[in-house]
ROMI-778665 format. One record per residue (C-alpha): residue number from 1; residue in three letters; z, y, x. Coordinates in steps of 0.5 Angstrom, whole numbers, plus 500, padded with zeros to 3 digits. Layout:
! ROMI-778665
PT;NUM;ALA;Z;Y;X
...
//
This chain:
! ROMI-778665
PT;1;ASN;048;832;784
PT;2;PHE;054;834;780
PT;3;ASP;054;836;773
PT;4;ALA;061;841;772
PT;5;GLU;060;842;765
PT;6;GLU;059;834;764
PT;7;PHE;065;832;769
PT;8;THR;069;838;764
PT;9;ASP;067;834;758
PT;10;LYS;068;827;760
PT;11;SER;074;828;765
PT;12;ALA;078;831;758
PT;13;SER;078;824;755
PT;14;ASP;085;822;754
PT;15;ALA;082;816;758
PT;16;VAL;082;819;763
PT;17;LYS;088;819;766
PT;18;ALA;087;822;775
PT;19;VAL;080;823;778
PT;20;SER;079;819;784
PT;21;LEU;074;822;789
PT;22;LYS;070;816;793
PT;23;LEU;069;817;800
PT;24;SER;069;810;802
PT;25;GLN;071;803;801
PT;26;GLY;073;798;806
PT;27;ALA;068;792;805
PT;28;LYS;062;797;806
PT;29;PRO;065;804;809
PT;30;GLY;058;808;810
PT;31;ILE;054;804;805
PT;32;GLY;053;807;798
PT;33;GLY;052;803;792
PT;34;VAL;047;800;787
PT;35;LEU;047;798;781
PT;36;PRO;041;794;779
PT;37;GLN;037;795;772
PT;38;GLY;038;788;770
PT;39;LYS;045;790;769
PT;40;ILE;045;797;766
PT;41;SER;048;797;759
PT;42;PRO;047;802;754
PT;43;GLU;054;803;754
PT;44;ILE;055;805;762
PT;45;SER;048;809;761
PT;46;ARG;052;813;756
PT;47;ILE;058;814;761
PT;48;ARG;054;815;767
PT;49;ASP;049;819;764
PT;50;VAL;043;814;768
PT;51;PRO;037;811;764
PT;52;MET;036;803;764
PT;53;ASP;030;802;765
PT;54;GLU;030;803;773
PT;55;LYS;036;802;778
PT;56;CYS;042;806;779
PT;57;ILE;044;808;787
PT;58;SER;050;811;789
PT;59;PRO;048;814;796
PT;60;PRO;053;814;802
PT;61;TYR;055;821;801
PT;62;HIS;057;827;797
PT;63;ARG;052;834;796
PT;64;GLU;057;838;795
PT;65;PHE;061;838;801
PT;66;SER;060;837;808
PT;67;THR;066;839;812
PT;68;PRO;073;838;812
PT;69;VAL;074;844;808
PT;70;GLU;069;844;803
PT;71;LEU;072;836;801
PT;72;ILE;079;839;799
PT;73;ASN;076;846;796
PT;74;PHE;071;841;793
PT;75;ILE;078;836;790
PT;76;ALA;081;843;788
PT;77;THR;075;844;783
PT;78;LEU;075;838;781
PT;79;ARG;083;838;778
PT;80;GLU;082;845;775
PT;81;LEU;075;842;771
PT;82;SER;080;836;770
PT;83;GLY;084;840;765
PT;84;GLY;090;840;772
PT;85;LYS;090;831;771
PT;86;PRO;093;829;779
PT;87;THR;086;828;783
PT;88;GLY;085;826;790
PT;89;PHE;080;821;794
PT;90;LYS;079;814;797
PT;91;LEU;077;812;804
PT;92;CYS;077;807;809
PT;93;VAL;079;810;815
PT;94;THR;073;809;820
PT;95;SER;076;816;825
PT;96;ARG;083;818;826
PT;97;ARG;080;824;829
PT;98;ASP;076;826;822
PT;99;VAL;084;824;818
PT;100;LEU;087;830;822
PT;101;ALA;081;835;821
PT;102;ILE;082;834;814
PT;103;CYS;090;835;814
PT;104;LYS;088;841;818
PT;105;ALA;083;843;812
PT;106;ILE;088;843;807
PT;107;ARG;093;847;811
PT;108;GLU;088;852;811
PT;109;VAL;086;852;805
PT;110;GLY;093;852;801
PT;111;THR;091;847;797
PT;112;ALA;092;839;797
PT;113;PRO;089;833;794
PT;114;ASP;095;830;789
PT;115;PHE;093;823;793
PT;116;ILE;089;819;798
PT;117;ILE;088;811;797
PT;118;VAL;087;808;804
PT;119;ASP;083;803;803
PT;120;GLY;083;796;809
PT;121;SER;077;794;812
PT;122;GLU;079;788;809
PT;123;GLY;077;788;801
PT;124;GLY;072;786;799
PT;125;THR;066;786;795
PT;126;GLY;061;780;793
PT;127;ALA;055;786;794
PT;128;ALA;057;789;801
PT;129;PRO;053;785;808
PT;130;VAL;057;781;812
PT;131;GLU;057;786;818
PT;132;TYR;060;792;814
PT;133;GLU;065;787;812
PT;134;ASP;068;784;818
PT;135;TYR;066;789;823
PT;136;VAL;066;795;820
PT;137;GLY;072;800;818
PT;138;MET;080;800;820
PT;139;PRO;084;794;818
PT;140;LEU;089;797;812
PT;141;THR;095;796;816
PT;142;GLN;092;801;821
PT;143;GLY;089;806;817
PT;144;LEU;094;807;812
PT;145;MET;099;808;818
PT;146;THR;095;813;821
PT;147;VAL;094;817;815
PT;148;HIS;101;817;813
PT;149;ASN;103;819;820
PT;150;ALA;098;824;820
PT;151;LEU;101;827;814
PT;152;VAL;108;826;816
PT;153;GLY;106;830;823
PT;154;THR;102;836;820
PT;155;GLY;109;837;814
PT;156;LEU;104;835;809
PT;157;ARG;108;827;806
PT;158;ASP;112;830;800
PT;159;LYS;106;833;797
PT;160;ILE;101;828;798
PT;161;ARG;102;821;795
PT;162;VAL;099;815;799
PT;163;GLY;096;809;796
PT;164;ALA;094;803;800
PT;165;SER;088;797;797
PT;166;GLY;085;791;800
PT;167;LYS;087;784;800
PT;168;VAL;095;787;796
PT;169;ALA;096;780;792
PT;170;GLU;103;778;793
PT;171;GLY;111;782;793
PT;172;SER;111;781;799
PT;173;ASP;105;784;801
PT;174;VAL;106;790;797
PT;175;VAL;113;791;801
PT;176;ARG;109;790;807
PT;177;ARG;105;797;805
PT;178;LEU;111;801;802
PT;179;ILE;114;800;809
PT;180;GLN;108;803;813
PT;181;GLY;108;809;809
PT;182;ALA;104;806;802
PT;183;ASP;108;810;796
PT;184;TYR;104;805;792
PT;185;VAL;099;800;792
PT;186;ASN;093;798;789
PT;187;SER;090;791;787
PT;188;ALA;083;790;785
PT;189;ARG;081;782;788
PT;190;ALA;088;778;785
PT;191;MET;086;782;779
PT;192;MET;080;780;778
PT;193;MET;083;773;779
PT;194;ALA;088;773;775
PT;195;LEU;082;775;769
PT;196;GLY;078;769;772
PT;197;CYS;074;771;777
PT;198;ILE;071;765;782
PT;199;GLN;068;769;787
PT;200;SER;062;765;786
PT;201;LEU;060;772;790
PT;202;ARG;055;773;784
PT;203;CYS;056;780;782
PT;204;ALA;050;784;784
PT;205;GLU;046;779;780
PT;206;ASN;048;780;773
PT;207;THR;050;771;773
PT;208;CYS;058;770;774
PT;209;PRO;058;764;772
PT;210;VAL;065;767;768
PT;211;GLY;063;772;765
PT;212;VAL;069;778;769
PT;213;ALA;062;781;773
PT;214;THR;056;781;768
PT;215;GLN;053;785;763
PT;216;ASN;049;779;760
PT;217;PRO;052;777;753
PT;218;ARG;051;771;753
PT;219;LEU;055;769;760
PT;220;GLN;060;775;757
PT;221;ARG;063;770;751
PT;222;GLY;066;765;757
PT;223;LEU;071;771;759
PT;224;HIS;076;769;753
PT;225;VAL;080;776;752
PT;226;PRO;086;775;749
PT;227;THR;088;769;754
PT;228;LYS;084;773;759
PT;229;THR;089;779;758
PT;230;GLU;096;775;758
PT;231;HIS;094;772;764
PT;232;VAL;093;779;768
PT;233;TYR;099;781;765
PT;234;ASN;104;775;767
PT;235;TYR;101;776;774
PT;236;GLN;103;784;775
PT;237;ARG;110;782;773
PT;238;ALA;111;777;777
PT;239;THR;108;780;783
PT;240;VAL;112;786;781
PT;241;GLU;119;781;780
PT;242;GLU;117;778;787
PT;243;ALA;116;784;790
PT;244;LEU;122;787;788
PT;245;ARG;127;779;789
PT;246;VAL;124;780;797
PT;247;MET;127;787;797
PT;248;ALA;133;785;794
PT;249;SER;134;781;799
PT;250;MET;133;785;806
PT;251;GLY;139;789;802
PT;252;VAL;135;796;799
PT;253;SER;136;799;792
PT;254;SER;130;803;793
PT;255;PRO;124;803;796
PT;256;SER;126;809;799
PT;257;ASP;130;805;803
PT;258;LEU;126;801;806
PT;259;GLN;125;802;814
PT;260;PRO;119;801;820
PT;261;ALA;125;797;823
PT;262;MET;125;791;817
PT;263;LEU;118;789;819
PT;264;ARG;117;785;824
PT;265;ARG;111;782;828
PT;266;ASN;110;776;831
PT;267;MET;108;777;839
PT;268;SER;109;770;842
PT;269;GLU;112;764;841
PT;270;GLY;120;766;841
PT;271;HIS;119;773;841
PT;272;SER;117;779;835
PT;273;ALA;118;786;835
PT;274;SER;119;791;829
PT;275;TYR;114;795;828
PT;276;ALA;119;801;830
PT;277;GLU;118;798;837
PT;278;LEU;111;798;837
PT;279;PHE;108;803;834
PT;280;ASP;109;812;835
PT;281;TRP;111;814;829
PT;282;LEU;110;821;828
PT;283;GLN;117;827;826
PT;284;PRO;115;831;821
PT;285;GLY;111;837;823
PT;286;GLN;110;834;829
PT;287;LEU;104;836;831
PT;288;LEU;104;842;829
PT;289;SER;109;844;835
PT;290;GLN;110;838;840
PT;291;PRO;104;832;839
PT;292;SER;106;826;843
PT;293;GLN;101;824;847
PT;294;ALA;099;818;843
PT;295;TRP;096;823;839
PT;296;LEU;094;829;843
PT;297;GLU;088;829;844
PT;298;ASP;085;825;837
PT;299;TRP;089;832;836
PT;300;GLN;086;837;839
PT;301;GLN;079;836;838
PT;302;ALA;079;834;830
PT;303;ASP;075;841;826
PT;304;PRO;077;843;820
PT;305;HIS;070;845;820
PT;306;ALA;065;838;822
PT;307;PHE;066;831;821
PT;308;GLY;065;826;827
PT;309;TYR;066;825;834
PT;310;GLY;061;831;835
PT;311;ASN;055;830;842
PT;312;ASP;061;831;847
PT;313;ALA;064;824;845
PT;314;MET;059;816;845
PT;315;GLU;065;812;841
PT;316;HIS;065;808;834
PT;317;ASP;071;806;830
PT;318;VAL;068;800;830
PT;319;SER;073;794;831
PT;320;ARG;073;787;832
PT;321;HIS;078;784;827
//
């Protein structure tokens, strides 16, 4: 359960720069998390306020809200309790209708999250069911453009920053996601590899052989902090420089100059099309006045007071990709 007093105390730390509410993650949307008892160190126990003699289970839902309106109100509460620190949420998009319901809730409540992080279904972890990694949730391209266009179409885009995560590893990945609607990108997998991860898939077993995902002191000695710090720094710097070079080669001087027409998809041998041609990019406020036919049904059905499709629809956003 949420403890407002404890949250206020911990969020006041100078180390806390922002508050991100996790709704779901790309590797396993709809599933919570389990921290095995063997991985709970004294430090983790103290910070998370959990006992050390049993596993810690994070459920796949939050008791503090069950509707889009309640979600937006809770985010406003978190921002207030944290002293005004930037507050937002992270999700893997599984339903365009739910995204639109959240947008309607923002307009109804009158306050907005500072940011939304869109996690693609290609995001990974060594501790997720294969079925969820492969088949549940929208890939980042689809999820990101859904959120971006929903915010544009409801006149909210200038109020909310959009982050993107999911196999962002190279400078070209950064540029592609900026074109598709992101303001910034997050990288987890690539940063872990820069730190020394070899993808041994032992994250949940506390036996990571390179010391990255373990609380075992003996195995942690394999991670030489001074050396790995330099590796991570060099990777971050080189990736940003690479992204800037790509943008310079495209003839733009700022990320804000990037346009969907600059990104192309190969459709067949000898034929490609730009993202401006392939997708329905909404105009500011368009959903409020004249929704396009492609968005009309989801917009009409989106309910700021309820998540999901309801009993009248037998469809699920399970995608093969």
